[in-house]
PDB file of N, CA, C and O in Angstrom:
ATOM      1  N   MET A   1     101.550 118.675  77.412  1.00  0.00           N
ATOM      2  CA  MET A   1     102.844 117.499  78.031  1.00  0.00           C
ATOM      3  C   MET A   1     101.784 116.586  78.796  1.00  0.00           C
ATOM      4  O   MET A   1     100.950 117.049  79.574  1.00  0.00           O
ATOM      5  N   SER A   2     101.941 114.933  78.413  1.00  0.00           N
ATOM      6  CA  SER A   2     101.457 113.937  79.377  1.00  0.00           C
ATOM      7  C   SER A   2     101.803 113.482  80.447  1.00  0.00           C
ATOM      8  O   SER A   2     102.968 113.117  80.602  1.00  0.00           O
ATOM      9  N   THR A   3     100.916 113.397  81.406  1.00  0.00           N
ATOM     10  CA  THR A   3     101.217 112.331  83.109  1.00  0.00           C
ATOM     11  C   THR A   3     101.917 111.421  82.752  1.00  0.00           C
ATOM     12  O   THR A   3     101.505 110.855  81.739  1.00  0.00           O
ATOM     13  N   PRO A   4     102.965 110.982  83.242  1.00  0.00           N
ATOM     14  CA  PRO A   4     103.753 110.086  83.359  1.00  0.00           C
ATOM     15  C   PRO A   4     103.153 108.940  83.685  1.00  0.00           C
ATOM     16  O   PRO A   4     102.550 109.077  84.749  1.00  0.00           O
ATOM     17  N   PRO A   5     103.023 107.545  83.096  1.00  0.00           N
ATOM     18  CA  PRO A   5     102.406 106.321  83.783  1.00  0.00           C
ATOM     19  C   PRO A   5     102.660 105.735  85.241  1.00  0.00           C
ATOM     20  O   PRO A   5     103.825 105.597  85.613  1.00  0.00           O
ATOM     21  N   THR A   6     101.856 105.469  85.878  1.00  0.00           N
ATOM     22  CA  THR A   6     101.911 105.485  87.366  1.00  0.00           C
ATOM     23  C   THR A   6     102.672 103.445  87.479  1.00  0.00           C
ATOM     24  O   THR A   6     102.937 102.730  86.513  1.00  0.00           O
ATOM     25  N   GLY A   7     102.764 103.206  88.472  1.00  0.00           N
ATOM     26  CA  GLY A   7     102.839 102.000  88.251  1.00  0.00           C
ATOM     27  C   GLY A   7     102.096 101.323  88.413  1.00  0.00           C
ATOM     28  O   GLY A   7     102.436 100.167  88.159  1.00  0.00           O
ATOM     29  N   PRO A   8     100.639 101.510  88.915  1.00  0.00           N
ATOM     30  CA  PRO A   8      99.164 100.069  88.624  1.00  0.00           C
ATOM     31  C   PRO A   8      99.178 100.474  86.604  1.00  0.00           C
ATOM     32  O   PRO A   8      99.057  99.471  85.901  1.00  0.00           O
ATOM     33  N   ASP A   9      99.280 101.480  86.053  1.00  0.00           N
ATOM     34  CA  ASP A   9      99.465 101.845  84.895  1.00  0.00           C
ATOM     35  C   ASP A   9     100.330 100.457  84.170  1.00  0.00           C
ATOM     36  O   ASP A   9      99.794  99.690  83.370  1.00  0.00           O
ATOM     37  N   HIS A  10     102.008 100.323  84.728  1.00  0.00           N
ATOM     38  CA  HIS A  10     102.701 100.097  83.960  1.00  0.00           C
ATOM     39  C   HIS A  10     102.379  97.942  84.167  1.00  0.00           C
ATOM     40  O   HIS A  10     102.638  97.013  83.402  1.00  0.00           O
ATOM     41  N   PHE A  11     101.726  97.988  85.580  1.00  0.00           N
ATOM     42  CA  PHE A  11     101.495  96.762  85.932  1.00  0.00           C
ATOM     43  C   PHE A  11     100.186  96.216  84.757  1.00  0.00           C
ATOM     44  O   PHE A  11     100.089  95.107  84.230  1.00  0.00           O
ATOM     45  N   ARG A  12      99.408  97.248  84.618  1.00  0.00           N
ATOM     46  CA  ARG A  12      97.985  97.021  83.343  1.00  0.00           C
ATOM     47  C   ARG A  12      98.564  96.601  82.191  1.00  0.00           C
ATOM     48  O   ARG A  12      98.303  95.430  81.914  1.00  0.00           O
ATOM     49  N   ALA A  13      99.242  97.159  81.455  1.00  0.00           N
ATOM     50  CA  ALA A  13     100.257  97.421  80.499  1.00  0.00           C
ATOM     51  C   ALA A  13     100.888  95.873  80.291  1.00  0.00           C
ATOM     52  O   ALA A  13     100.564  95.077  79.411  1.00  0.00           O
ATOM     53  N   ALA A  14     101.969  95.664  81.448  1.00  0.00           N
ATOM     54  CA  ALA A  14     102.124  94.323  80.847  1.00  0.00           C
ATOM     55  C   ALA A  14     100.893  93.154  81.205  1.00  0.00           C
ATOM     56  O   ALA A  14     101.128  92.061  80.691  1.00  0.00           O
ATOM     57  N   GLN A  15      99.607  93.231  82.020  1.00  0.00           N
ATOM     58  CA  GLN A  15      99.207  92.148  81.466  1.00  0.00           C
ATOM     59  C   GLN A  15      97.964  92.636  80.221  1.00  0.00           C
ATOM     60  O   GLN A  15      96.775  92.616  80.539  1.00  0.00           O
ATOM     61  N   ASN A  16      98.202  92.868  79.449  1.00  0.00           N
ATOM     62  CA  ASN A  16      97.370  93.190  78.607  1.00  0.00           C
ATOM     63  C   ASN A  16      98.228  92.827  77.366  1.00  0.00           C
ATOM     64  O   ASN A  16      97.573  92.073  76.646  1.00  0.00           O
ATOM     65  N   LEU A  17      99.545  93.108  76.819  1.00  0.00           N
ATOM     66  CA  LEU A  17     100.395  92.662  76.513  1.00  0.00           C
ATOM     67  C   LEU A  17     100.497  91.039  76.452  1.00  0.00           C
ATOM     68  O   LEU A  17     100.624  90.161  75.598  1.00  0.00           O
ATOM     69  N   LEU A  18     100.409  91.119  77.381  1.00  0.00           N
ATOM     70  CA  LEU A  18     100.825  89.440  77.801  1.00  0.00           C
ATOM     71  C   LEU A  18      99.260  88.761  77.308  1.00  0.00           C
ATOM     72  O   LEU A  18      98.905  87.743  76.714  1.00  0.00           O
ATOM     73  N   GLY A  19      98.823  89.524  77.703  1.00  0.00           N
ATOM     74  CA  GLY A  19      96.827  88.836  77.222  1.00  0.00           C
ATOM     75  C   GLY A  19      97.213  88.926  75.266  1.00  0.00           C
ATOM     76  O   GLY A  19      96.609  88.347  74.362  1.00  0.00           O
ATOM     77  N   TRP A  20      98.163  89.672  75.190  1.00  0.00           N
ATOM     78  CA  TRP A  20      97.176  89.498  73.620  1.00  0.00           C
ATOM     79  C   TRP A  20      98.353  88.347  73.246  1.00  0.00           C
ATOM     80  O   TRP A  20      98.104  87.836  72.154  1.00  0.00           O
ATOM     81  N   ILE A  21      99.483  87.852  73.833  1.00  0.00           N
ATOM     82  CA  ILE A  21     100.513  86.491  73.389  1.00  0.00           C
ATOM     83  C   ILE A  21      99.378  85.611  73.894  1.00  0.00           C
ATOM     84  O   ILE A  21      99.268  84.758  73.013  1.00  0.00           O
ATOM     85  N   ALA A  22      98.655  85.408  74.651  1.00  0.00           N
ATOM     86  CA  ALA A  22      98.214  84.312  75.201  1.00  0.00           C
ATOM     87  C   ALA A  22      96.873  84.087  74.366  1.00  0.00           C
ATOM     88  O   ALA A  22      96.089  83.157  74.554  1.00  0.00           O
ATOM     89  N   ASP A  23      96.748  85.048  73.456  1.00  0.00           N
ATOM     90  CA  ASP A  23      94.956  84.785  73.010  1.00  0.00           C
ATOM     91  C   ASP A  23      95.557  84.729  71.480  1.00  0.00           C
ATOM     92  O   ASP A  23      94.785  84.254  70.646  1.00  0.00           O
ATOM     93  N   ASP A  24      96.613  85.082  71.103  1.00  0.00           N
ATOM     94  CA  ASP A  24      96.592  84.669  69.681  1.00  0.00           C
ATOM     95  C   ASP A  24      96.694  82.458  69.660  1.00  0.00           C
ATOM     96  O   ASP A  24      97.586  81.613  69.740  1.00  0.00           O
ATOM     97  N   GLU A  25      95.617  82.470  69.548  1.00  0.00           N
ATOM     98  CA  GLU A  25      95.074  80.882  69.392  1.00  0.00           C
ATOM     99  C   GLU A  25      95.649  80.237  68.434  1.00  0.00           C
ATOM    100  O   GLU A  25      96.170  79.122  68.411  1.00  0.00           O
ATOM    101  N   THR A  26      95.449  81.390  67.289  1.00  0.00           N
ATOM    102  CA  THR A  26      95.833  80.889  65.642  1.00  0.00           C
ATOM    103  C   THR A  26      96.967  81.066  65.216  1.00  0.00           C
ATOM    104  O   THR A  26      97.218  81.086  64.011  1.00  0.00           O
ATOM    105  N   GLY A  27      97.853  81.225  66.150  1.00  0.00           N
ATOM    106  CA  GLY A  27      99.051  82.174  66.183  1.00  0.00           C
ATOM    107  C   GLY A  27      99.524  83.101  64.502  1.00  0.00           C
ATOM    108  O   GLY A  27     100.383  83.073  63.620  1.00  0.00           O
ATOM    109  N   ARG A  28      98.381  83.779  64.864  1.00  0.00           N
ATOM    110  CA  ARG A  28      98.845  84.875  63.207  1.00  0.00           C
ATOM    111  C   ARG A  28      99.690  86.304  63.605  1.00  0.00           C
ATOM    112  O   ARG A  28      99.883  87.376  63.032  1.00  0.00           O
ATOM    113  N   LEU A  29     100.170  85.574  65.205  1.00  0.00           N
ATOM    114  CA  LEU A  29     101.578  86.733  65.789  1.00  0.00           C
ATOM    115  C   LEU A  29     102.605  85.531  65.359  1.00  0.00           C
ATOM    116  O   LEU A  29     102.550  84.303  65.309  1.00  0.00           O
ATOM    117  N   SER A  30     103.556  86.534  65.080  1.00  0.00           N
ATOM    118  CA  SER A  30     104.941  85.849  64.555  1.00  0.00           C
ATOM    119  C   SER A  30     106.112  85.579  65.370  1.00  0.00           C
ATOM    120  O   SER A  30     105.745  85.947  66.485  1.00  0.00           O
ATOM    121  N   ILE A  31     107.353  85.136  65.481  1.00  0.00           N
ATOM    122  CA  ILE A  31     107.927  85.000  66.789  1.00  0.00           C
ATOM    123  C   ILE A  31     108.295  85.495  66.664  1.00  0.00           C
ATOM    124  O   ILE A  31     109.292  85.018  67.206  1.00  0.00           O
ATOM    125  N   GLU A  32     108.802  86.923  66.130  1.00  0.00           N
ATOM    126  CA  GLU A  32     109.429  87.762  66.179  1.00  0.00           C
ATOM    127  C   GLU A  32     108.084  89.175  67.115  1.00  0.00           C
ATOM    128  O   GLU A  32     108.362  89.938  68.040  1.00  0.00           O
ATOM    129  N   LYS A  33     106.715  89.017  66.376  1.00  0.00           N
ATOM    130  CA  LYS A  33     106.089  89.939  66.834  1.00  0.00           C
ATOM    131  C   LYS A  33     105.659  89.586  68.448  1.00  0.00           C
ATOM    132  O   LYS A  33     105.597  90.483  69.289  1.00  0.00           O
ATOM    133  N   ARG A  34     105.306  87.834  68.836  1.00  0.00           N
ATOM    134  CA  ARG A  34     105.715  87.689  70.612  1.00  0.00           C
ATOM    135  C   ARG A  34     106.785  88.197  71.306  1.00  0.00           C
ATOM    136  O   ARG A  34     106.710  88.735  72.410  1.00  0.00           O
ATOM    137  N   THR A  35     107.793  88.024  70.653  1.00  0.00           N
ATOM    138  CA  THR A  35     109.097  88.532  71.146  1.00  0.00           C
ATOM    139  C   THR A  35     109.083  89.802  71.742  1.00  0.00           C
ATOM    140  O   THR A  35     109.270  90.387  72.809  1.00  0.00           O
ATOM    141  N   GLU A  36     108.811  89.944  70.703  1.00  0.00           N
ATOM    142  CA  GLU A  36     108.584  92.075  71.629  1.00  0.00           C
ATOM    143  C   GLU A  36     107.805  92.405  72.308  1.00  0.00           C
ATOM    144  O   GLU A  36     107.974  93.059  73.337  1.00  0.00           O
ATOM    145  N   LEU A  37     106.570  91.929  71.762  1.00  0.00           N
ATOM    146  CA  LEU A  37     105.432  92.095  73.467  1.00  0.00           C
ATOM    147  C   LEU A  37     106.318  91.395  74.299  1.00  0.00           C
ATOM    148  O   LEU A  37     106.643  92.410  74.915  1.00  0.00           O
ATOM    149  N   ALA A  38     106.834  90.713  74.718  1.00  0.00           N
ATOM    150  CA  ALA A  38     107.289  89.632  76.029  1.00  0.00           C
ATOM    151  C   ALA A  38     108.271  90.802  76.098  1.00  0.00           C
ATOM    152  O   ALA A  38     108.456  91.069  77.286  1.00  0.00           O
ATOM    153  N   ALA A  39     109.066  91.708  75.188  1.00  0.00           N
ATOM    154  CA  ALA A  39     110.152  91.947  76.286  1.00  0.00           C
ATOM    155  C   ALA A  39     109.219  93.499  76.465  1.00  0.00           C
ATOM    156  O   ALA A  39     109.650  94.334  77.261  1.00  0.00           O
ATOM    157  N   ARG A  40     108.598  93.637  76.078  1.00  0.00           N
ATOM    158  CA  ARG A  40     107.567  95.139  76.395  1.00  0.00           C
ATOM    159  C   ARG A  40     106.857  95.283  77.709  1.00  0.00           C
ATOM    160  O   ARG A  40     106.701  96.203  78.512  1.00  0.00           O
ATOM    161  N   ALA A  41     106.387  93.695  77.601  1.00  0.00           N
ATOM    162  CA  ALA A  41     105.881  93.668  78.746  1.00  0.00           C
ATOM    163  C   ALA A  41     106.237  93.301  80.156  1.00  0.00           C
ATOM    164  O   ALA A  41     105.634  93.651  81.170  1.00  0.00           O
ATOM    165  N   GLN A  42     107.336  92.523  80.071  1.00  0.00           N
ATOM    166  CA  GLN A  42     108.982  92.799  80.909  1.00  0.00           C
ATOM    167  C   GLN A  42     109.354  93.952  81.077  1.00  0.00           C
ATOM    168  O   GLN A  42     109.626  94.525  82.132  1.00  0.00           O
ATOM    169  N   ALA A  43     109.375  94.310  80.067  1.00  0.00           N
ATOM    170  CA  ALA A  43     110.260  96.058  80.719  1.00  0.00           C
ATOM    171  C   ALA A  43     108.730  96.711  81.493  1.00  0.00           C
ATOM    172  O   ALA A  43     108.940  97.046  82.659  1.00  0.00           O
ATOM    173  N   HIS A  44     107.696  96.866  81.158  1.00  0.00           N
ATOM    174  CA  HIS A  44     106.525  97.942  81.996  1.00  0.00           C
ATOM    175  C   HIS A  44     106.290  96.601  83.453  1.00  0.00           C
ATOM    176  O   HIS A  44     105.615  96.836  84.455  1.00  0.00           O
ATOM    177  N   ALA A  45     106.864  95.567  83.253  1.00  0.00           N
ATOM    178  CA  ALA A  45     106.061  94.700  84.468  1.00  0.00           C
ATOM    179  C   ALA A  45     107.611  95.556  85.992  1.00  0.00           C
ATOM    180  O   ALA A  45     107.590  95.996  87.142  1.00  0.00           O
ATOM    181  N   THR A  46     108.801  95.268  84.713  1.00  0.00           N
ATOM    182  CA  THR A  46     110.060  96.053  85.509  1.00  0.00           C
ATOM    183  C   THR A  46     109.786  96.832  86.389  1.00  0.00           C
ATOM    184  O   THR A  46     110.044  96.816  87.592  1.00  0.00           O
ATOM    185  N   LEU A  47     108.829  98.073  85.278  1.00  0.00           N
ATOM    186  CA  LEU A  47     108.851  99.292  86.022  1.00  0.00           C
ATOM    187  C   LEU A  47     107.406  99.466  87.431  1.00  0.00           C
ATOM    188  O   LEU A  47     107.243 100.325  88.298  1.00  0.00           O
ATOM    189  N   ALA A  48     106.809  98.535  87.165  1.00  0.00           N
ATOM    190  CA  ALA A  48     105.672  97.959  87.999  1.00  0.00           C
ATOM    191  C   ALA A  48     106.437  97.704  89.311  1.00  0.00           C
ATOM    192  O   ALA A  48     105.629  97.814  90.233  1.00  0.00           O
ATOM    193  N   LEU A  49     107.639  97.414  89.759  1.00  0.00           N
ATOM    194  CA  LEU A  49     107.924  96.534  90.598  1.00  0.00           C
ATOM    195  C   LEU A  49     109.058  97.715  90.891  1.00  0.00           C
ATOM    196  O   LEU A  49     109.412  97.848  92.063  1.00  0.00           O
ATOM    197  N   ALA A  50     109.201  97.924  90.645  1.00  0.00           N
ATOM    198  CA  ALA A  50     110.444  99.523  90.497  1.00  0.00           C
ATOM    199  C   ALA A  50     109.460 100.307  91.499  1.00  0.00           C
ATOM    200  O   ALA A  50     109.753 100.561  92.667  1.00  0.00           O
ATOM    201  N   ALA A  51     108.265 100.650  90.881  1.00  0.00           N
ATOM    202  CA  ALA A  51     107.263 101.773  91.599  1.00  0.00           C
ATOM    203  C   ALA A  51     106.557 101.170  92.594  1.00  0.00           C
ATOM    204  O   ALA A  51     105.918 101.981  93.264  1.00  0.00           O
ATOM    205  N   ALA A  52     106.445 100.017  92.930  1.00  0.00           N
ATOM    206  CA  ALA A  52     105.700  99.281  94.475  1.00  0.00           C
ATOM    207  C   ALA A  52     106.772  99.666  95.253  1.00  0.00           C
ATOM    208  O   ALA A  52     106.610 100.453  96.186  1.00  0.00           O
ATOM    209  N   THR A  53     107.970  99.148  94.945  1.00  0.00           N
ATOM    210  CA  THR A  53     109.190  98.920  96.089  1.00  0.00           C
ATOM    211  C   THR A  53     109.618 100.242  96.540  1.00  0.00           C
ATOM    212  O   THR A  53     110.167 100.384  97.633  1.00  0.00           O
ATOM    213  N   ALA A  54     109.417 101.098  95.840  1.00  0.00           N
ATOM    214  CA  ALA A  54     109.424 102.919  96.082  1.00  0.00           C
ATOM    215  C   ALA A  54     107.940 103.230  96.973  1.00  0.00           C
ATOM    216  O   ALA A  54     107.876 104.081  97.860  1.00  0.00           O
ATOM    217  N   LEU A  55     106.986 102.515  96.618  1.00  0.00           N
ATOM    218  CA  LEU A  55     106.073 103.051  97.324  1.00  0.00           C
ATOM    219  C   LEU A  55     106.235 102.666  98.970  1.00  0.00           C
ATOM    220  O   LEU A  55     106.423 103.331  99.988  1.00  0.00           O
ATOM    221  N   GLY A  56     106.039 101.080  98.639  1.00  0.00           N
ATOM    222  CA  GLY A  56     106.813 100.552 100.286  1.00  0.00           C
ATOM    223  C   GLY A  56     107.223 101.519 101.292  1.00  0.00           C
ATOM    224  O   GLY A  56     106.608 101.914 102.282  1.00  0.00           O
ATOM    225  N   VAL A  57     108.876 101.959 100.666  1.00  0.00           N
ATOM    226  CA  VAL A  57     109.325 102.516 101.259  1.00  0.00           C
ATOM    227  C   VAL A  57     109.529 104.134 102.120  1.00  0.00           C
ATOM    228  O   VAL A  57     110.150 104.732 102.998  1.00  0.00           O
ATOM    229  N   ARG A  58     108.037 104.276 100.648  1.00  0.00           N
ATOM    230  CA  ARG A  58     107.396 105.758 101.186  1.00  0.00           C
ATOM    231  C   ARG A  58     106.303 105.268 102.037  1.00  0.00           C
ATOM    232  O   ARG A  58     106.224 105.975 103.042  1.00  0.00           O
ATOM    233  N   MET A  59     105.408 104.302 102.016  1.00  0.00           N
ATOM    234  CA  MET A  59     104.830 103.879 102.904  1.00  0.00           C
ATOM    235  C   MET A  59     105.102 104.291 104.386  1.00  0.00           C
ATOM    236  O   MET A  59     104.438 105.017 105.127  1.00  0.00           O
ATOM    237  N   ASN A  60     106.688 103.376 104.682  1.00  0.00           N
ATOM    238  CA  ASN A  60     107.060 103.636 105.816  1.00  0.00           C
ATOM    239  C   ASN A  60     107.898 104.366 106.410  1.00  0.00           C
ATOM    240  O   ASN A  60     108.586 104.323 107.430  1.00  0.00           O
ATOM    241  N   ASN A  61     107.687 105.101 105.496  1.00  0.00           N
ATOM    242  CA  ASN A  61     108.246 107.126 106.013  1.00  0.00           C
ATOM    243  C   ASN A  61     107.355 107.751 105.556  1.00  0.00           C
ATOM    244  O   ASN A  61     107.605 108.577 104.678  1.00  0.00           O
ATOM    245  N   GLY A  62     105.816 107.515 106.088  1.00  0.00           N
ATOM    246  CA  GLY A  62     104.744 108.674 106.811  1.00  0.00           C
ATOM    247  C   GLY A  62     104.517 108.498 105.096  1.00  0.00           C
ATOM    248  O   GLY A  62     105.101 109.553 104.845  1.00  0.00           O
ATOM    249  N   ALA A  63     104.131 107.994 103.748  1.00  0.00           N
ATOM    250  CA  ALA A  63     103.242 108.933 103.015  1.00  0.00           C
ATOM    251  C   ALA A  63     101.581 107.961 103.804  1.00  0.00           C
ATOM    252  O   ALA A  63     101.315 107.173 104.711  1.00  0.00           O
ATOM    253  N   SER A  64     100.689 108.945 102.370  1.00  0.00           N
ATOM    254  CA  SER A  64      99.239 108.874 102.293  1.00  0.00           C
ATOM    255  C   SER A  64      98.428 107.554 102.612  1.00  0.00           C
ATOM    256  O   SER A  64      98.439 107.164 101.444  1.00  0.00           O
ATOM    257  N   ALA A  65      97.886 106.779 103.129  1.00  0.00           N
ATOM    258  CA  ALA A  65      97.144 105.827 102.608  1.00  0.00           C
ATOM    259  C   ALA A  65      96.406 105.376 101.078  1.00  0.00           C
ATOM    260  O   ALA A  65      96.191 104.235 100.670  1.00  0.00           O
ATOM    261  N   ALA A  66      96.184 106.346 100.580  1.00  0.00           N
ATOM    262  CA  ALA A  66      95.657 107.086  99.435  1.00  0.00           C
ATOM    263  C   ALA A  66      96.895 106.594  97.679  1.00  0.00           C
ATOM    264  O   ALA A  66      96.822 106.733  96.458  1.00  0.00           O
ATOM    265  N   ASP A  67      97.608 106.166  98.432  1.00  0.00           N
ATOM    266  CA  ASP A  67      98.906 106.648  97.469  1.00  0.00           C
ATOM    267  C   ASP A  67      99.010 105.074  96.931  1.00  0.00           C
ATOM    268  O   ASP A  67      99.377 104.611  95.851  1.00  0.00           O
ATOM    269  N   GLY A  68      98.531 104.463  98.146  1.00  0.00           N
ATOM    270  CA  GLY A  68      98.112 102.296  97.750  1.00  0.00           C
ATOM    271  C   GLY A  68      97.037 102.344  97.277  1.00  0.00           C
ATOM    272  O   GLY A  68      96.526 101.234  97.131  1.00  0.00           O
ATOM    273  N   ALA A  69      96.343 103.326  96.905  1.00  0.00           N
ATOM    274  CA  ALA A  69      95.038 102.797  96.771  1.00  0.00           C
ATOM    275  C   ALA A  69      94.612 102.364  95.256  1.00  0.00           C
ATOM    276  O   ALA A  69      93.613 101.780  94.835  1.00  0.00           O
ATOM    277  N   GLY A  70      95.859 102.925  94.557  1.00  0.00           N
ATOM    278  CA  GLY A  70      96.065 102.032  92.510  1.00  0.00           C
ATOM    279  C   GLY A  70      96.543 100.766  92.396  1.00  0.00           C
ATOM    280  O   GLY A  70      96.368  99.969  91.475  1.00  0.00           O
ATOM    281  N   TRP A  71      97.371 100.600  93.748  1.00  0.00           N
ATOM    282  CA  TRP A  71      97.794  99.163  94.014  1.00  0.00           C
ATOM    283  C   TRP A  71      96.581  98.501  94.269  1.00  0.00           C
ATOM    284  O   TRP A  71      95.945  98.040  93.321  1.00  0.00           O
ATOM    285  N   ALA A  72      96.103  98.373  95.631  1.00  0.00           N
ATOM    286  CA  ALA A  72      94.978  97.796  95.709  1.00  0.00           C
ATOM    287  C   ALA A  72      93.792  97.423  95.363  1.00  0.00           C
ATOM    288  O   ALA A  72      93.047  96.576  95.856  1.00  0.00           O
ATOM    289  N   GLU A  73      93.604  98.484  94.010  1.00  0.00           N
ATOM    290  CA  GLU A  73      92.813  98.299  92.860  1.00  0.00           C
ATOM    291  C   GLU A  73      93.153  97.089  92.336  1.00  0.00           C
ATOM    292  O   GLU A  73      92.676  95.983  92.587  1.00  0.00           O
ATOM    293  N   ILE A  74      94.138  97.442  91.484  1.00  0.00           N
ATOM    294  CA  ILE A  74      95.089  96.217  90.725  1.00  0.00           C
ATOM    295  C   ILE A  74      95.366  94.543  91.382  1.00  0.00           C
ATOM    296  O   ILE A  74      95.574  93.517  90.734  1.00  0.00           O
ATOM    297  N   ALA A  75      95.311  94.652  92.328  1.00  0.00           N
ATOM    298  CA  ALA A  75      95.565  93.464  93.695  1.00  0.00           C
ATOM    299  C   ALA A  75      94.184  93.273  94.378  1.00  0.00           C
ATOM    300  O   ALA A  75      94.176  92.508  95.343  1.00  0.00           O
ATOM    301  N   ASN A  76      92.954  93.888  93.998  1.00  0.00           N
ATOM    302  CA  ASN A  76      91.650  93.450  94.263  1.00  0.00           C
ATOM    303  C   ASN A  76      91.512  93.252  95.644  1.00  0.00           C
ATOM    304  O   ASN A  76      90.581  92.714  96.244  1.00  0.00           O
ATOM    305  N   ALA A  77      92.780  93.863  96.181  1.00  0.00           N
ATOM    306  CA  ALA A  77      92.828  93.430  97.646  1.00  0.00           C
ATOM    307  C   ALA A  77      91.541  93.462  98.629  1.00  0.00           C
ATOM    308  O   ALA A  77      90.637  94.260  98.382  1.00  0.00           O
ATOM    309  N   PRO A  78      91.457  92.565  99.783  1.00  0.00           N
ATOM    310  CA  PRO A  78      89.883  93.134 100.528  1.00  0.00           C
ATOM    311  C   PRO A  78      90.440  94.478 101.123  1.00  0.00           C
ATOM    312  O   PRO A  78      91.464  95.156 101.209  1.00  0.00           O
ATOM    313  N   LYS A  79      89.620  94.450 101.343  1.00  0.00           N
ATOM    314  CA  LYS A  79      89.698  96.004 102.850  1.00  0.00           C
ATOM    315  C   LYS A  79      89.728  95.589 103.716  1.00  0.00           C
ATOM    316  O   LYS A  79      89.509  94.378 103.743  1.00  0.00           O
ATOM    317  N   ARG A  80      89.982  96.214 104.847  1.00  0.00           N
ATOM    318  CA  ARG A  80      89.766  95.439 106.204  1.00  0.00           C
ATOM    319  C   ARG A  80      88.493  95.511 106.893  1.00  0.00           C
ATOM    320  O   ARG A  80      87.745  96.484 106.983  1.00  0.00           O
ATOM    321  N   GLY A  81      88.308  93.983 107.513  1.00  0.00           N
ATOM    322  CA  GLY A  81      87.243  93.294 107.946  1.00  0.00           C
ATOM    323  C   GLY A  81      86.682  92.613 106.868  1.00  0.00           C
ATOM    324  O   GLY A  81      85.470  92.404 106.919  1.00  0.00           O
ATOM    325  N   GLY A  82      87.603  92.046 105.459  1.00  0.00           N
ATOM    326  CA  GLY A  82      87.240  90.836 104.965  1.00  0.00           C
ATOM    327  C   GLY A  82      86.309  91.586 104.184  1.00  0.00           C
ATOM    328  O   GLY A  82      85.502  90.667 104.043  1.00  0.00           O
ATOM    329  N   HIS A  83      85.709  92.691 103.468  1.00  0.00           N
ATOM    330  CA  HIS A  83      85.094  93.141 102.727  1.00  0.00           C
ATOM    331  C   HIS A  83      85.492  93.588 101.424  1.00  0.00           C
ATOM    332  O   HIS A  83      86.171  94.607 101.555  1.00  0.00           O
ATOM    333  N   SER A  84      85.369  93.289 100.333  1.00  0.00           N
ATOM    334  CA  SER A  84      86.081  93.255  99.089  1.00  0.00           C
ATOM    335  C   SER A  84      85.412  95.166  98.498  1.00  0.00           C
ATOM    336  O   SER A  84      85.769  95.638  97.418  1.00  0.00           O
TER     337      SER A  84
END
């Protein structure tokens, strides 16, 4: 059995799917395929948002800072002191 995707995994999936649509400069993708990809991206983005919201609640209730490491990587957030 595989491990379920994390919030950052869902965020990356949404970005990738939207990238496929944006990179289709030649119009090879049909309207139906573009719509399907956009709907899948929206589902992943919604799951990422739910995971981030849940993490925020957990962090306020004493979860470790390591739980936020995946989100920091996605957001490319600078570390304290202004260094990335």
